[in-house]
C-alpha positions as CSV (number, residue, x, y, z in Angstrom):
1,M,17.1,4.4,-17.2
2,Q,14.1,5.8,-19.0
3,I,14.5,7.8,-22.2
4,V,11.9,10.5,-22.3
5,I,11.2,12.2,-25.7
6,N,9.5,15.5,-25.0
7,T,11.0,17.8,-27.6
8,F,8.9,18.4,-30.7
9,G,10.4,16.9,-33.9
10,S,12.8,14.6,-32.2
11,Y,14.0,11.5,-34.0
12,V,15.1,8.2,-32.5
13,S,17.2,5.8,-34.5
14,K,19.8,3.1,-34.0
15,K,23.6,3.6,-34.2
16,N,25.6,0.5,-33.5
17,D,24.2,-0.8,-30.2
18,C,22.9,2.6,-29.1
19,F,19.8,4.7,-29.4
20,L,20.5,7.9,-31.2
21,I,18.2,10.8,-30.2
22,K,18.3,13.9,-32.4
23,N,16.4,17.2,-32.4
24,E,17.2,20.7,-33.6
25,K,19.3,21.5,-30.6
26,N,21.4,18.4,-29.8
27,S,22.2,14.8,-30.5
28,Q,22.8,12.0,-27.9
29,E,23.8,8.3,-28.0
30,I,22.6,6.0,-25.3
31,S,23.6,2.3,-25.0
32,Y,20.6,-0.1,-25.1
33,K,22.1,-1.7,-22.0
34,K,21.2,1.4,-19.9
35,V,17.7,1.7,-21.2
36,S,14.5,0.2,-19.6
37,Q,11.9,2.2,-21.4
38,I,11.4,4.8,-24.2
39,M,8.6,7.2,-23.4
40,I,7.4,9.5,-26.2
41,T,5.3,12.4,-25.0
42,T,5.2,14.7,-28.1
43,A,5.3,14.6,-31.9
44,A,8.4,12.6,-32.7
45,S,9.7,9.8,-35.1
46,I,11.4,6.5,-34.4
47,S,13.0,4.2,-36.9
48,T,12.2,0.5,-37.4
49,D,15.9,-0.3,-36.5
50,A,15.4,1.4,-33.2
51,I,12.2,-0.4,-32.6
52,E,13.9,-3.7,-33.4
53,L,16.7,-2.9,-31.0
54,A,14.2,-2.2,-28.3
55,I,12.1,-5.3,-28.8
56,D,15.2,-7.6,-28.9
57,N,16.2,-6.3,-25.5
58,N,12.8,-6.2,-23.8
59,I,12.6,-2.4,-23.9
60,D,9.1,-1.2,-24.3
61,I,8.2,1.9,-26.3
62,L,5.4,3.9,-24.8
63,F,3.4,6.7,-26.3
64,L,1.5,9.2,-24.1
65,D,-1.2,11.6,-25.1
66,K,-1.5,15.2,-23.9
67,Y,-3.2,14.1,-20.7
68,G,-0.4,11.6,-19.8
69,N,-2.5,8.6,-20.7
70,P,-0.8,5.8,-22.7
71,Y,-2.4,5.4,-26.1
72,G,0.0,3.0,-27.6
73,R,2.9,0.6,-26.7
74,I,5.4,-1.4,-28.8
75,W,6.3,-4.6,-27.0
76,H,7.2,-8.1,-28.1
77,T,4.4,-10.6,-28.9
78,K,5.4,-13.3,-26.3
79,L,3.0,-14.2,-23.5
80,G,4.4,-13.3,-20.1
81,S,3.7,-16.7,-18.6
82,T,1.4,-19.7,-18.7
83,V,-2.0,-19.4,-20.2
84,M,-3.4,-20.9,-16.9
85,I,-3.0,-17.5,-15.3
86,R,-5.4,-15.9,-17.8
87,R,-7.8,-18.8,-17.6
88,N,-8.0,-18.5,-13.8
89,Q,-8.1,-14.8,-14.0
90,L,-11.3,-15.0,-16.1
91,L,-12.8,-17.5,-13.6
92,F,-12.0,-15.2,-10.7
93,S,-13.8,-12.3,-12.5
94,F,-17.1,-14.2,-12.2
95,D,-17.0,-15.1,-8.4
96,E,-16.1,-13.9,-4.9
97,R,-12.4,-14.6,-5.3
98,G,-11.9,-11.7,-7.7
99,L,-14.1,-9.4,-5.6
100,N,-12.1,-10.2,-2.5
101,L,-8.8,-9.5,-4.3
102,S,-10.2,-6.1,-5.4
103,K,-11.3,-5.3,-1.8
104,E,-7.7,-6.0,-0.6
105,W,-6.4,-3.6,-3.2
106,I,-8.8,-0.9,-2.2
107,I,-8.1,-1.4,1.5
108,K,-4.4,-1.0,0.7
109,K,-5.2,2.3,-1.0
110,F,-7.2,3.5,2.0
111,E,-4.3,2.5,4.3
112,N,-1.9,4.4,2.1
113,Q,-4.1,7.5,2.1
114,I,-4.4,7.3,5.9
115,D,-0.6,7.1,6.3
116,F,-0.1,10.0,3.9
117,L,-2.7,12.2,5.6
118,Q,-1.1,11.4,9.0
119,K,2.3,12.4,7.8
120,L,0.9,15.7,6.4
121,Y,-0.7,16.3,9.8
122,N,2.5,15.6,11.7
123,Y,4.6,17.8,9.6
124,R,2.3,20.8,9.7
125,E,3.0,23.6,12.2
126,R,-0.7,24.6,12.3
127,K,-2.3,21.2,12.6
128,G,-5.9,21.0,11.4
129,D,-8.5,18.8,13.0
130,Y,-10.0,18.4,9.5
131,I,-7.1,16.1,8.6
132,L,-7.8,13.8,11.6
133,E,-11.5,13.8,10.7
134,A,-10.7,12.7,7.2
135,I,-8.5,9.9,8.6
136,E,-11.3,8.6,10.7
137,S,-13.7,8.8,7.8
138,I,-11.5,6.7,5.6
139,K,-11.0,4.2,8.5
140,N,-14.8,3.9,8.6
141,S,-14.7,3.2,4.9
142,I,-12.5,0.2,5.5
143,E,-15.0,-1.1,8.0
144,K,-17.8,-0.6,5.5
145,L,-16.0,-2.8,3.0
146,G,-16.1,-5.6,5.4
147,N,-19.9,-5.4,5.8
148,I,-21.2,-5.3,2.2
149,T,-23.9,-7.8,1.2
150,G,-25.9,-8.7,-1.8
151,T,-25.3,-10.3,-5.2
152,L,-21.9,-10.0,-6.9
153,D,-23.0,-7.0,-9.0
154,E,-24.6,-5.3,-5.9
155,K,-21.3,-5.8,-4.0
156,R,-19.3,-4.3,-6.8
157,D,-21.6,-1.3,-6.9
158,N,-21.4,-0.9,-3.1
159,I,-17.6,-1.1,-3.2
160,R,-17.4,1.6,-5.9
161,G,-19.8,3.8,-3.9
162,I,-17.7,3.4,-0.7
163,E,-14.5,4.1,-2.7
164,G,-16.0,7.2,-4.3
165,A,-17.2,8.7,-1.0
166,A,-13.8,8.1,0.6
167,G,-12.1,9.7,-2.4
168,K,-14.2,12.8,-2.1
169,V,-13.2,13.2,1.6
170,Y,-9.5,12.5,0.8
171,F,-9.3,15.1,-2.0
172,E,-11.2,17.7,-0.1
173,T,-8.6,17.4,2.6
174,I,-5.7,17.6,0.2
175,S,-7.2,20.8,-1.3
176,K,-7.2,22.4,2.1
177,I,-3.5,21.7,2.6
178,L,-2.4,23.4,-0.7
179,P,-1.5,27.0,-1.0
180,D,-4.6,29.2,-1.5
181,K,-3.8,29.8,-5.1
182,Y,-4.0,26.2,-6.0
183,K,-6.9,24.9,-3.9
184,F,-9.4,23.0,-6.1
185,A,-13.0,22.0,-6.1
186,G,-12.8,18.2,-6.3
187,R,-11.4,15.9,-8.9
188,S,-11.5,16.8,-12.5
189,R,-10.3,14.8,-15.5
190,M,-9.5,15.2,-19.2
191,P,-9.2,18.0,-19.2
192,A,-8.6,19.1,-15.6
193,N,-10.2,22.3,-14.3
194,D,-7.1,23.4,-12.4
195,E,-3.3,23.0,-12.1
196,F,-3.3,20.4,-9.4
197,N,-5.6,18.0,-11.2
198,A,-3.7,18.6,-14.5
199,M,-0.5,17.3,-12.9
200,L,-2.3,14.6,-10.9
201,N,-3.9,13.2,-14.1
202,Y,-0.6,13.2,-16.0
203,G,1.0,11.2,-13.2
204,Y,-1.8,8.7,-13.1
205,G,-1.4,8.2,-16.8
206,I,2.2,7.3,-16.4
207,L,1.3,5.0,-13.5
208,Y,-1.3,3.2,-15.7
209,S,1.5,2.5,-18.2
210,M,3.8,1.1,-15.5
211,I,1.0,-1.2,-14.2
212,E,0.1,-2.4,-17.7
213,K,3.7,-3.3,-18.4
214,A,4.0,-5.2,-15.1
215,C,0.8,-7.1,-15.9
216,I,2.1,-8.2,-19.3
217,I,5.4,-9.3,-17.9
218,A,3.7,-11.3,-15.1
219,G,1.3,-13.0,-17.6
220,L,-1.8,-11.2,-16.4
221,D,-4.4,-10.0,-18.9
222,P,-4.8,-6.2,-18.4
223,Y,-8.3,-6.3,-19.8
224,I,-9.9,-8.8,-17.3
225,G,-10.7,-6.9,-14.1
226,F,-12.7,-7.8,-11.0
227,I,-14.4,-4.5,-10.0
228,H,-14.2,-2.2,-13.0
229,S,-16.5,-3.1,-15.9
230,D,-15.1,-5.2,-18.8
231,N,-16.2,-2.8,-21.5
232,Y,-14.8,-3.2,-24.9
233,N,-11.1,-2.2,-25.1
234,K,-11.0,-1.2,-21.4
235,K,-8.0,-2.3,-19.4
236,S,-10.1,-3.2,-16.4
237,L,-7.4,-5.0,-14.4
238,V,-5.1,-2.0,-14.7
239,F,-7.9,0.2,-13.3
240,D,-8.3,-2.2,-10.4
241,L,-4.6,-2.5,-9.6
242,I,-3.8,1.2,-9.8
243,E,-5.7,1.7,-6.5
244,M,-2.8,0.3,-4.5
245,Y,-0.4,2.8,-6.0
246,R,-2.3,6.0,-6.5
247,T,-1.0,7.6,-3.3
248,Y,2.6,7.4,-4.6
249,N,1.6,9.7,-7.4
250,D,-0.4,11.9,-5.0
251,K,2.7,12.4,-2.9
252,V,4.8,13.5,-5.8
253,V,2.2,16.1,-6.9
254,V,1.3,17.3,-3.4
255,Y,4.9,17.9,-2.4
256,Q,5.6,20.0,-5.5
257,F,2.7,22.3,-4.6
258,T,3.2,22.4,-0.8
259,Q,7.0,23.0,-1.2
260,K,6.2,25.8,-3.7
261,K,8.1,24.3,-6.6
262,I,5.3,24.9,-9.1
263,N,5.6,27.5,-11.7
264,D,2.6,28.9,-13.7
265,S,4.7,28.5,-16.8
266,Y,4.3,24.7,-16.5
267,F,0.7,24.8,-17.7
268,R,-1.3,25.9,-20.7
269,K,-5.0,26.7,-21.0
270,I,-7.2,25.0,-23.5
271,K,-10.9,25.1,-24.1
272,N,-12.7,24.0,-20.9
273,G,-9.5,23.1,-19.0
274,I,-5.8,23.2,-18.2
275,L,-2.9,20.9,-19.3
276,L,0.7,20.5,-18.5
277,N,2.9,22.0,-21.3
278,D,6.3,20.5,-22.4
279,E,8.1,22.3,-19.7
280,G,5.7,21.1,-17.1
281,K,5.8,17.5,-18.3
282,K,9.6,17.6,-18.1
283,F,9.5,19.0,-14.6
284,F,6.9,16.4,-13.5
285,I,8.5,13.3,-15.1
286,E,11.9,14.1,-13.5
287,N,10.3,14.3,-10.0
288,F,8.0,11.3,-10.6
289,N,11.0,9.1,-11.7
290,K,13.1,10.4,-8.8
291,Y,10.4,9.4,-6.3
292,F,9.9,5.9,-7.8
293,E,13.6,5.3,-7.8
294,K,13.6,5.5,-4.0
295,T,14.6,2.3,-2.1
296,I,12.1,0.9,0.3
297,R,11.8,-2.1,2.6
298,Y,9.5,-4.7,0.9
299,N,9.0,-8.2,2.1
300,N,12.2,-8.2,4.1
301,R,14.3,-6.9,1.2
302,N,15.4,-3.5,-0.1
303,I,14.1,-2.7,-3.6
304,K,13.1,0.3,-5.6
305,L,9.6,1.6,-5.1
306,K,8.8,1.2,-8.8
307,D,9.8,-2.5,-8.7
308,T,7.2,-3.3,-6.0
309,I,4.6,-3.1,-8.8
310,Q,6.3,-6.0,-10.7
311,F,6.7,-8.0,-7.5
312,D,3.0,-7.5,-6.6
313,T,1.8,-8.6,-10.1
314,H,4.0,-11.7,-10.0
315,R,2.5,-12.6,-6.6
316,I,-1.0,-12.1,-7.9
317,A,-0.2,-14.3,-11.0
318,Q,1.2,-17.1,-8.8
319,N,-1.9,-17.0,-6.6
320,L,-4.1,-17.2,-9.7
321,I,-2.2,-20.3,-10.8
322,K,-2.9,-21.9,-7.3
323,G,-6.6,-20.8,-7.6
324,E,-6.3,-18.7,-4.5
């Protein structure tokens, strides 16, 4: 299970072999054997004994900012696997092999978007041709990815351009599906301009943290990417890999809005934008975790959706060792 600390002033400590979570209203003990992660989303304290208990049992402690982005993580100092993975990962970042991997991940995102839009079309009583048009547009984007030419940098630029254009079509279509009150004018980030993007951004932040953890466990370097720039202190590989999983978060958010489960009390206005408040974060995290706990069919076996990320990163790491 995941311990989520979202009450201001909470304190996490160790009691015997349990994590003790206290705040002004209640106190709770949870055995470390039941915990996979501790997520702290608000002002809180944690004791060094609790940190040691987490580290000794491979439980990472994650800190999220007000946008849902991870700004810190406490994790043990061991490498996830052989150094050869990182060495080959760096080599891949300088040639076509890394570029081809990134193209595969973006194509997977496009396929997920197409599948999601098709489901939205099928389930709607008043079917809109605009959804089918968006599907065709994204299919064309997949074809364009197969026809890019130029130097490595030029190909990267072309891929980002194709991806951006497809994303614009996709989110314009999503906006049309939402209730009139929550339609939005394109993607907006930190801070969001509207309620939908505020929740979407928060979910992407949690997803970033899941992918970073999977990379660390698999022995991949989160900072060496293939498409996104390797700017100082930028987790480029995480930004590359998230493309395959963005649609999972999109589904969680879209369904809350289309099924009219959203309450205006989940948001707070700030200067130049909108954020989820504590009530909204709690609501979203519960639904996000519930969705990612779903069991799906993956490579001829039944596993939880959240675990596919770890399986994928291990597969990528093994291919890097082979130089493929």
